[in-house]
C-alpha positions as CSV (number, residue, x, y, z in Angstrom):
1,M,3.1,-18.4,-11.5
2,R,5.6,-19.2,-14.2
3,I,6.2,-22.4,-16.1
4,K,9.9,-23.2,-15.7
5,T,10.4,-26.7,-17.1
6,A,9.0,-28.9,-19.8
7,A,7.7,-31.3,-17.1
8,Q,5.9,-28.5,-15.4
9,Y,4.3,-27.4,-18.7
10,E,3.1,-31.0,-19.3
11,E,1.6,-31.1,-15.8
12,W,-0.2,-27.8,-16.4
13,Y,-1.4,-28.9,-19.8
14,K,-2.8,-32.1,-18.4
15,N,-4.5,-30.3,-15.6
16,A,-6.1,-27.8,-18.1
17,Q,-7.4,-30.7,-20.1
18,E,-8.7,-32.7,-17.2
19,N,-10.0,-29.9,-14.9
20,P,-10.6,-26.8,-17.1
21,E,-12.9,-25.1,-14.6
22,D,-10.4,-25.3,-11.8
23,F,-7.4,-24.6,-14.0
24,W,-8.8,-21.4,-15.6
25,S,-10.4,-20.3,-12.3
26,N,-7.0,-20.4,-10.7
27,I,-5.4,-18.5,-13.6
28,A,-8.2,-15.9,-13.4
29,K,-7.5,-15.2,-9.7
30,N,-4.3,-13.4,-10.9
31,F,-6.4,-10.7,-12.6
32,Q,-8.4,-7.8,-11.2
33,W,-12.1,-8.2,-11.8
34,K,-14.7,-5.5,-11.7
35,R,-17.3,-8.3,-11.5
36,K,-16.5,-11.9,-10.8
37,W,-17.8,-14.6,-13.1
38,E,-20.9,-16.7,-12.5
39,K,-19.4,-19.7,-14.4
40,V,-15.9,-20.3,-15.8
41,Q,-17.0,-21.9,-19.0
42,E,-20.2,-22.9,-20.6
43,G,-20.8,-24.6,-23.9
44,D,-19.7,-27.4,-26.1
45,F,-16.1,-27.8,-27.4
46,N,-17.4,-30.1,-30.2
47,T,-19.5,-27.3,-31.7
48,L,-17.0,-24.6,-30.7
49,D,-19.8,-22.8,-28.9
50,I,-18.0,-21.8,-25.7
51,K,-18.6,-18.9,-23.4
52,W,-15.8,-18.1,-20.9
53,F,-16.1,-16.3,-17.6
54,K,-19.8,-15.7,-18.1
55,G,-21.0,-12.6,-16.3
56,A,-17.5,-11.3,-15.6
57,Q,-16.2,-7.9,-16.3
58,L,-12.6,-6.6,-16.3
59,N,-10.6,-3.8,-17.8
60,I,-7.6,-5.0,-19.8
61,T,-5.6,-1.8,-19.3
62,E,-5.9,-2.1,-15.5
63,N,-4.6,-5.7,-15.7
64,C,-1.9,-5.1,-18.2
65,L,-0.7,-1.8,-17.0
66,D,-2.2,0.1,-14.1
67,R,-1.7,-2.6,-11.4
68,H,2.0,-2.8,-12.2
69,L,2.8,0.9,-11.9
70,K,3.5,1.0,-8.1
71,D,5.9,-1.9,-7.9
72,K,7.3,-2.2,-11.4
73,G,7.0,1.4,-12.8
74,D,10.6,1.6,-13.9
75,Q,10.8,-1.9,-15.2
76,V,10.5,-2.8,-18.9
77,A,6.9,-3.4,-19.8
78,V,7.5,-3.7,-23.6
79,F,10.6,-4.8,-25.5
80,F,10.2,-4.2,-29.2
81,E,12.5,-5.4,-31.9
82,A,11.7,-4.1,-35.4
83,N,12.0,-6.2,-38.5
84,D,14.9,-4.1,-39.6
85,P,18.1,-5.3,-37.8
86,E,19.6,-1.9,-38.2
87,E,16.9,-0.3,-36.0
88,P,17.8,-0.4,-32.3
89,A,15.5,-2.3,-29.9
90,L,13.1,-0.2,-28.0
91,K,12.4,-0.6,-24.3
92,I,9.4,1.0,-22.7
93,S,8.9,1.0,-19.0
94,Y,5.5,0.7,-17.3
95,I,5.5,4.4,-16.5
96,E,6.4,5.4,-20.0
97,L,3.7,3.1,-21.4
98,F,1.2,4.5,-19.0
99,E,2.0,8.1,-20.2
100,K,1.7,7.1,-23.8
101,V,-1.6,5.3,-23.2
102,C,-3.0,8.3,-21.3
103,K,-2.0,10.7,-24.2
104,M,-3.6,8.4,-26.8
105,A,-6.8,8.1,-24.7
106,N,-7.0,11.9,-24.5
107,V,-6.5,12.2,-28.3
108,L,-9.4,9.7,-28.8
109,K,-11.5,11.7,-26.3
110,D,-10.7,15.0,-28.1
111,H,-11.9,13.4,-31.3
112,G,-15.2,12.5,-29.7
113,V,-14.7,8.9,-28.9
114,E,-16.8,7.9,-25.9
115,K,-17.3,4.8,-23.7
116,G,-19.2,2.2,-25.8
117,D,-17.9,3.5,-29.1
118,R,-16.1,1.1,-31.5
119,V,-12.6,2.1,-32.7
120,C,-11.0,0.5,-35.8
121,L,-7.2,0.4,-35.9
122,Y,-5.2,-0.4,-39.0
123,M,-1.6,-0.4,-38.0
124,G,1.5,-2.6,-38.3
125,M,2.9,-4.6,-35.4
126,I,4.5,-1.6,-33.7
127,P,4.4,-0.3,-30.1
128,E,1.9,2.4,-31.1
129,L,-0.7,-0.4,-31.9
130,M,-0.5,-1.7,-28.4
131,V,-0.7,1.8,-26.9
132,S,-3.8,2.5,-29.0
133,V,-5.5,-0.7,-28.1
134,L,-4.9,-0.1,-24.4
135,A,-6.1,3.5,-24.8
136,C,-9.4,2.2,-26.2
137,A,-10.0,0.2,-23.0
């Protein structure tokens, strides 16, 4: 499910505008859900009071990371280029990312963070930010 041409993008965009329920429902089928939604969207675009995938539940780490380990474990999950052109680019495989996320999750757990707690992260746009966010899920 990739957009390969400008024409295909235009077609998808038009479909999203004309049939948002169907469009987003089809996109959502590509994710692993703990609980499926009751309704794709509810609300009013004019007042910007919109609820998406009402009643649904998923885990972002399972969708971004866990489900890719078996088939794509050695493939690049993250390609990071720092602002400094002298710094080499960093490639992190799914397996490496999984290990980093697990380590960070254990650090959080060791510091008393439990399910339902809120965690505030103040970090730059570096790979460790993504690792920390995924560890919180």
